[in-house]
C-alpha positions as a LaTeX table, in Angstrom:
\begin{tabular}{lrrr}
\hline
Residue & $x$ (\AA) & $y$ (\AA) & $z$ (\AA) \\
\hline
Met1 & 99.00 & 88.53 & 102.13 \\
Leu2 & 100.30 & 90.66 & 105.00 \\
Lys3 & 103.56 & 91.24 & 103.11 \\
Asn4 & 101.66 & 92.38 & 100.00 \\
Asn5 & 99.52 & 94.74 & 102.08 \\
Leu6 & 102.61 & 96.23 & 103.72 \\
Leu7 & 104.32 & 96.66 & 100.35 \\
Lys8 & 101.23 & 98.40 & 98.96 \\
Arg9 & 101.14 & 100.68 & 101.99 \\
Phe10 & 104.68 & 101.79 & 101.21 \\
Ile11 & 103.90 & 102.38 & 97.50 \\
Leu12 & 105.75 & 99.23 & 96.47 \\
Thr13 & 102.89 & 98.00 & 94.35 \\
Glu14 & 102.94 & 96.00 & 91.17 \\
Glu15 & 102.90 & 99.29 & 89.28 \\
Gly16 & 105.83 & 100.58 & 91.36 \\
Tyr17 & 107.90 & 97.51 & 90.56 \\
Arg18 & 106.95 & 97.75 & 86.88 \\
Lys19 & 108.17 & 101.33 & 86.88 \\
Arg20 & 111.41 & 100.29 & 88.56 \\
Leu21 & 111.88 & 97.51 & 86.03 \\
Lys22 & 111.25 & 99.79 & 83.07 \\
Gln23 & 113.33 & 102.73 & 84.35 \\
Ser24 & 116.29 & 100.81 & 85.80 \\
Lys25 & 119.71 & 101.73 & 84.55 \\
Ile26 & 123.05 & 100.23 & 85.41 \\
Glu27 & 124.59 & 102.07 & 88.35 \\
Asn28 & 128.19 & 103.27 & 88.66 \\
Gly29 & 130.39 & 100.36 & 89.68 \\
Glu30 & 127.61 & 97.82 & 89.15 \\
Ile31 & 128.65 & 94.79 & 87.13 \\
Pro32 & 126.25 & 93.33 & 84.53 \\
Glu33 & 125.40 & 90.35 & 86.76 \\
Gln34 & 124.34 & 92.66 & 89.60 \\
Phe35 & 122.21 & 94.75 & 87.26 \\
Ile36 & 120.53 & 91.65 & 85.85 \\
Asp37 & 119.85 & 90.35 & 89.37 \\
Arg38 & 118.24 & 93.68 & 90.29 \\
Leu39 & 116.08 & 93.55 & 87.15 \\
Arg40 & 115.16 & 89.94 & 87.93 \\
Thr41 & 114.06 & 90.94 & 91.44 \\
His42 & 111.82 & 93.71 & 90.09 \\
Leu43 & 110.28 & 91.29 & 87.58 \\
Gln44 & 109.70 & 88.63 & 90.24 \\
Lys45 & 108.02 & 91.17 & 92.53 \\
Cys46 & 105.77 & 92.34 & 89.68 \\
Arg47 & 104.76 & 88.78 & 88.89 \\
Gln48 & 104.25 & 87.90 & 92.54 \\
Met49 & 102.02 & 90.91 & 93.20 \\
Asp50 & 100.14 & 90.28 & 89.95 \\
Gly51 & 99.44 & 86.72 & 91.07 \\
Cys52 & 100.46 & 85.22 & 87.74 \\
Glu53 & 101.48 & 81.59 & 87.54 \\
Gln54 & 105.18 & 80.88 & 87.94 \\
Thr55 & 105.37 & 79.10 & 84.58 \\
Tyr56 & 106.39 & 80.03 & 81.06 \\
Glu57 & 102.70 & 80.50 & 80.19 \\
Gly58 & 102.24 & 82.70 & 83.26 \\
Leu59 & 105.16 & 84.89 & 82.22 \\
Glu60 & 103.85 & 85.03 & 78.67 \\
Asp61 & 100.40 & 86.09 & 79.89 \\
Phe62 & 101.92 & 88.66 & 82.25 \\
Ser63 & 104.09 & 90.13 & 79.47 \\
Leu64 & 101.24 & 90.34 & 76.97 \\
Arg65 & 98.86 & 91.95 & 79.46 \\
Tyr66 & 101.52 & 94.48 & 80.43 \\
Gln67 & 102.26 & 95.37 & 76.80 \\
Phe68 & 98.53 & 95.73 & 76.16 \\
Phe69 & 98.15 & 97.89 & 79.26 \\
Ile70 & 100.91 & 100.35 & 78.35 \\
Thr71 & 99.59 & 100.82 & 74.80 \\
Cys72 & 95.88 & 101.36 & 75.49 \\
Asp73 & 94.09 & 104.58 & 76.43 \\
Lys74 & 93.39 & 105.67 & 80.02 \\
Pro75 & 89.73 & 104.48 & 80.30 \\
Leu76 & 90.71 & 101.02 & 79.06 \\
Gln77 & 93.67 & 100.96 & 81.47 \\
Thr78 & 91.30 & 101.67 & 84.35 \\
His79 & 88.95 & 98.90 & 83.20 \\
His80 & 91.87 & 96.49 & 82.79 \\
His81 & 93.21 & 97.37 & 86.24 \\
His82 & 89.87 & 96.58 & 87.87 \\
His83 & 89.09 & 93.49 & 85.76 \\
His84 & 92.21 & 91.34 & 85.68 \\
Phe85 & 92.07 & 89.26 & 82.52 \\
Ile86 & 93.95 & 86.37 & 80.99 \\
Val87 & 95.22 & 86.60 & 77.44 \\
Asn88 & 93.77 & 83.68 & 75.47 \\
Lys89 & 95.92 & 81.97 & 72.88 \\
Ala90 & 94.52 & 82.04 & 69.38 \\
\hline
\end{tabular}
C-alpha cells in the first residue's frame, strides 16, 4: 500500500503505466528481449495497481475493461474510473 501511494505521488499511476505501455517503442541498441521485458514490466505494474487477479481471467478482465475505457466518451470514462467494474462473461 505504501509503495502504491508513493508511486501515485510521483505520477506513476496505473494510467501512467498504461501510457508507457501503449507509447513504448524499441530504443536504439535495445534487443527485442529487452523491449519485451520493458513492456512486460509496464503491463505488470498496470495490473498490480489495478488490483486485478493474477490469472488468465484477471488479465482478460483487465484487457477488456481497458479497451472499453479507451473507446468510450469522457463522462463514461469518469464514471468507470470511479466505479471499478468486472466484465461479466456472456
